[in-house]
N, C-alpha and C positions, 0 to 999 in steps of 0.2 A: 789507456782510457780511450773507449770507442766514441765516435761522433756518429749518432743515429738522427736521422730525419724520418717523421712520420708524415705523409702526405695524404690528405682527405679532401677529395672533390666535394664542392659545396652544392647539396641537394642535386646530386648527379643527374639521375634519370630525369627528374622534372626540369633541372637546368637545361639539358639536352634539347627537351621538347620546347622550352621557351625560346632557346636559341633558334630552333629550326622553324618555329611556327610564331612569327611577330604578334599574331592576335592573342597569343597566351601570355605575353610579357606583362609583369605587374599584376597578374591575376592570380587568385588561389586556385591551384591546380594540383591533383594528384596522379600519380600513374598507378595503375592497378585496375582490378575488376570493378565494374559498376555496381551501385547499391542493389540492382535487380538482380545481379548475378551471385550474390552472397560471397563476394571477392573480398580481397585484403588489399589494403595500402602498399605498395612496394615503395613509394617515395613520395614526398610532400614538398611542394615549393615553400620558399620562406613566407610568402603571402598567406598560404593555406596553414602554416604552423602558428601563426597569429590567433588562429580559431582553436588552437589546441589538438589540431590534426596531426598524426605522426604516423611513420611506417608501422607496419604490422598490425595496425587497427582494423577491425571490420570496415569494409567500405560503407555499409549502411550506418555505422556510428560516426563517420566522417561527414555524412550528409545530413543526419539528424541528431540531435542531442538526446531527445527522448522518444524512442521508436514509438512507443505507445500513443504518446501525446502528440506526436509529429511536430515537435518544436525544431525549427531548423537551426542548425549548428552554423552552417556555411550555405546559405541558398544559392549562392552564385559559383559554388564550387564546380570545376571543369575536371572530368573523368577522362583521362587518355590511356589507351591500351598501351602496354609496354613494346618496345622494339628492341628487344635485346641484341638483335644482329647489329644495329647502330650503335649501342652502348659499348658493345665489344670492340668495334672499329675505333671509337673515340679512345676507349682504354688503351688499345694497342699503340695508338698514337701518342698518348701520355706517356707510355712505358718506354717508347723510343726516345723521348725527351729524357727520361731518367737514366738510360743507358749511355748519354752522353757524358754522364759524370761518373757512374759506377756500374759494375755488372752485379753487385750485391743488392739485388731488388727482391723483395718477398712481397708478393701480392697477397693481400688479405681479402679483397673483393675487388670488383671491376673498378671501383672508385677510391681504393685506399691501398697503400702500400708503405713498408718500411724500406729505407735505403741506408745502408752503412757506406759512409763516405770519409771514414777514418783515413784511407788511402784512396784517392779518387783520380780519374783520368787527367784532370787539368792542374793537378797539384794546388789546390785552392786551399788556404790554411783554416778557413772558418765555414763550419757546416751551415750557419746562418747565411753566409754569402751565396752558397750553392742553393739554399733555400729559395732565396729571392730570384735567383737567375731562373731556377725550375718554374716557379711561380709566374714569372714574367713571360717564359716561353709557352707556358700553357695557355695563359690569357691571350697572347698573340696568335698562337697557331690553332686554338680551338674555340676562342671567344668565351671560354669558361673560367671560372675562378676556382682556386684551391686553397686550403688552409693548411699551414705547416706547423708542425712542432718539432723542436731540435734539443736533443739532450744527450745523455751519455749511456742510456739504454733504451730499450723499446718500450718499457713501462712508462719512464718519464716523458719520452717523445710522444706517445699516445696521449698521455695526460696533457701534456702541453698544447697539442693540437686542437684540442676541446676548450681551450680557454678563451679564444678570440674569433669565433666564427660569425659570420663568413669572411673569407678573404683575408684572414688573419696570419701572423707569424708571431709565435711565442717561443723564447729560448729559456730553458732550466739550465743555469750554469752548475758545475760540479759542486761549488761552494753553497749554491742555493737549495741543492736537491733535498736534503733531509728536513730543512725548515719547510720547504713546500710541501712535502707529504704530511707533515705534521699537523698543518693547519687545514688539511683538505678534510671536508665532511665525508664520512664513510661511504654515503651513497654516491659520491661521485667517483671512487674507485673504479677503474676499468678492471672487470673481472669479478666484482660484487654486485649482484642482482638485487632486486628489490625485496625478495624474501630473506636473503642472507644478511642484507642490511638491517633489516627488522630484527632478526635474531641477534645480531651485534649489538644493536641498540638496547635490546633487552638485558644483555650482558653488561651494559654500561660502556659500551664502546661506540663513541660518536664521532670521533675524529681519528686522523692518522697518528696524533700523539697518544691517544687511547689505545689504539692497536699495538702502538710500539710497546707499551707498558707491558702487554701480555707475553707470557713465555711461550715457547715453541709447544712445550708439552701441553699448555692449556689449549693453544689455538688447534692443536691436532686432535685433542679430546673432544673438542666441540664441532670441529669441521672436517675431520679427517684427513686425508693425505693433502687436500688443498689448503690445509692450515700451514704448509712449509710456504706456500707461495704467499700467503697472507703475512707471514713472519719476514719474510725478505722485503716485500714491497714496502712495508711500514719502515723499513730502514733504507728505502730507496735503492735496493739491490734487485737486479734482474740481470742474470748471466746468459739470458737466452741469446742465441746469435742470430743474425738475419740470414734466413735460408732461402736462397734463390732457387733451389731445385727441389724443393719439398713437393711431393706429389700427393694429390688429393685422393683419399682412400674412401671417403664417404661425404654424402651430401644430406644435411638434415636440418631439423629446426625443433627447439623445445621451448616450452612456456613454463615458468615458475610462477604460481598463482600467489597473489598478496592475500587472498582468502581462500582457504581449502574449499575443493569442490566436494559437495555431499551427495549429489544424486547423478545416476548413470547418464540420465539425459543430457545434463548440462556438461558432463565429461565427454560426450560424444559431439556435442556442439564444438567444444574447444578443440578436439581432436580433428574435425573437419577444417577448421581455420588453420591449424597447424599444416595438415594436408596440403592446403592450397599454397601455403608459404613454401613447403618443400617442392611443390610441382613448379613453382616460379623460379626456384632456385636452379632446379635440373634444366628448365628452359634457358635460363640465364647463361649456363655453363654447356649447353648443348651436350647434356649427359642423360644416360638411362641407367637404371640399376636393376638388379636381379633379386637381392636380398634385402628385405624390409625388416627393420628392427623397431619394435615398439618399446618405449621406456615409460615406467609409470613409477614415481616416488609418492609414498604414503605420508600422511600427517607425522607419523613416528619416524620419519626418515628412513624407513626401510625401502629398498629400490629393488625393482624387478625388471627384468628385460625378456621380451618374447621375439622370436624371429621366424621369418618364413622366406625360403628361397623359392622364387617363380620360375616357371618353366621358360619364360622369355624375359628380356629386358624391357622396361617400361619407365615412361615419365608421365603417363595419364592419370590425370586427377581422380577419376573413377576409380582406377585400380589401386592406386595408393591409398585412398580412403577405406575403400572395401576390404583390402586386406589388413589395414591397421585395425577398423572395426572388427573383423572376424578374430584377431588376436586379442583384442580388448575384451570381447564378449565371453572369452573363457578365463578371464582374470577373476580371481576370488576376491571380491571386495569385502565381504562381511559387512562389519559396520565401521570399516576404515575410510577416512576421507583422503583425498588425493591432492597433493600440493604441486605436483610437476607432471606433465605429459610431453613426450617427445617422440618423433618420428624421424628416422634416418634410413637412406638407401646405400648400400654398399655393393661390392662386386659391380663395379661400375663400367660402362663403356662410354668413353667422352670422346666425342668427334675430334676435338682439339684440346688436348690436355693444358690447362692453364695452371699457373702458379699461385693458386688460391687456397687459403685455409679458412674454413668456414666456423665462426665462433657460435656458441649456442645463442639462440633467440631468447630473450627474457621479456616478460610481459612488461610494457610500459619503457622499455629501452628506446631511445630517440636516435635512429641511425642518420648519419648525415648524408 
């Protein structure tokens, strides 16, 4: 039985800015483009989250609740431009702490990682003890806090780390695993986005216990190949190993809409926001790409992709959006509505390859 820790830094980018700038401490702050630049929020401090501000939302939405009426959501909100070079340095410092205990470290982002400590360098019996030591070292050496989840597999460790933020530690023991999953609301499952959760609820699936009652045949019928994943996690099963040498093949983002998009104009507006998120992620990882892929999923769940390989590598927002827009313009919509849009860049040139896997971005998902 494996011992897995999921470490998640608390409001990482925003916390680094508050650490380095005392005048920002205790104040609502977002890292990302200003509302005048049609940017997106890369991270929000916990003070900002109290106002409903979260990552991936348009910056103008973070600044005003009703754009037309000009109603202030958080008038005192501070906007700070991202300093990815600093965040990468701090992330490397944190990963050095991880390596004191195990070499089986899989980065998910600069602020998030899985550790397999089943066999560890210090022969410590309990993963929870290692998690406490790591959290203490991070605080002492970086003046930042982290939240940890500990369990027998990656899915449960991830779910555990979301239970007690910020600066928390949650352990799900083997004998607690199935009961924990059964009581979990379906929209709380890692890997189940807002639209999929709505579809599950329409099928009468509201909790992990409801999901567990469904057969593999039924789940694959309704959700395709990912139905296998839902079938297993409903039983607290996740056989994925921690992969320290996994190499990034693409960088992208996709948004699944709670309400289907009906007009080409609003689709292009959403596509522009997604392009900005992709550009931020390329900057974050010092990466450029040559092949851009546009992903469109319609309301009937039909999905298409369109790709273009450019003459040179790029991470420029104007090029990313213009290329995605050109690909989208030739998509035949007819009377179909769109439930998901995505952009990714592959054929990457990365200055310093990092062990990071980019998960899809779902609308409304609150990244810590």
